[in-house]
Phi, psi and omega in degrees: 000133183271128175254120177283149177298327179298319178296314182291323176299323178299322177295318181291317181293327178299324181274326181224078183286339183230254181249154171271095188299324183288308183297318180289322180295327178282346181073026184253005188304323183269000180283132180287142179208178181224140172232134179241138178255129180213131179292153181272348181218159176291149179163190181268137178253148177210166182090005184290323179302313181291316183298317179298315182293326177301314178296319180297324181296337177257010172097002180283156176264132190240135172244114180270125185246005175203171177231161180304133180096351179289142171269123186236166179267161175299133179084355180287126180287126182251345182203139175227129179237135181238139179169190178289153180303324179296323179291315184293318181288336178289344189239324201300322182290321177295317178298319179297316179300316179297312181299315184291316181292312181297319181291325176298314177298316182297318180294319178291321177296319179297323177300318180292317181299315179299315182296317182291314185287340175295332179264325182213101184301340180271350181293144178241145173255119186242124180267142189276182174269016179271050177259168178296134182307137178092353184256007186309308182299324183289310185287325180290325174295321180295318180298314181293324178296333182271000180096004176270180177232169178267127179292304177213132174285335180171189183290340189267355186252352182205163180250118178220115182269116176264171174303326180295339172273319188293338178296341179265357186242121183280330187235123174302317181300313182293322181296312181293319180299318180295319179294321179295329178283321184279335180225068188294342180265001182252147170282147182257120177250141179227130176271134184229163182252355183207164176299318182298317178297317180300318179293324179297315182286328174296317178295330179284348176114008177296142181272332184225130173250120180260114186272111184272114176057038170284140170291154180306321180292330176289322176299317180299318178293318178297319177301316181298311183290317182295322180297330179287324187256324184220071189295341183267357180284134180276138177253118169261147170241139183215155177093103178076020180272123184225180176295333183288332181242006182300319180297320179298316181292320178295319179295329182286346177113009177292137177277321184226128176261109183267127189208154169245357188306318182297342181289336191245107181171186184288135172298160178267109189298128177234123179275133175251106185262123178262147171215155181226117181298329183228074181291161177124005179295326180265108183235000000 
């Protein structure tokens, strides 16, 4: 995932828009120091691309000791930044937030991927655009590092008809035909609330049927019926899909498990340890 410098600068300016009153007031800004990032528990780390670049943008020298998606041990140093105290303090809390949030998302996504693929190696876990605004580059990088995929980057990259669209459309046939004409290079996905609705849109030519809040046993029945009539149509499941039921949905025949669940949970604690080779600037 590409992080633009403009995006990362925005994160830094949000935390320090003017002066760092504490570091400057102590007179330690020009003193050389080191900060090391290490998780407090074993797990998957993510957010390293962004964290490293954040330090570089303020002039620090960075040593990357792990990469996004690596499984690491508790206390293992994953990043080391060297520079003046003013540079390190301008960045470290923002970098820590990115690492902890991204790694938390990555670990939860990895739990889902493992559970789903244990039942169906071809099943994919796809994370939605229902993330906190402004975090898209961070969470999508974390998802991919964990072995998941992105469901939609936004409104402009895919066609997905929700109920909120269908209330304006009288005919499934006409709706799908119009979309195929207006976006001939795109697959047409339609979210449905029942097996009957799904079959109607599959018959109309939809490429993907997204099953909203179907129970696993309903997905299995839909898979059976759909395979007889429209074997090439992809089945997505969405709504309430978590690590706890991912295996059931994969076993039922879902091709793609669409979820927002990994976004919401505890951050993955990362300790930022400071050291100073020559302390004594503040006397």
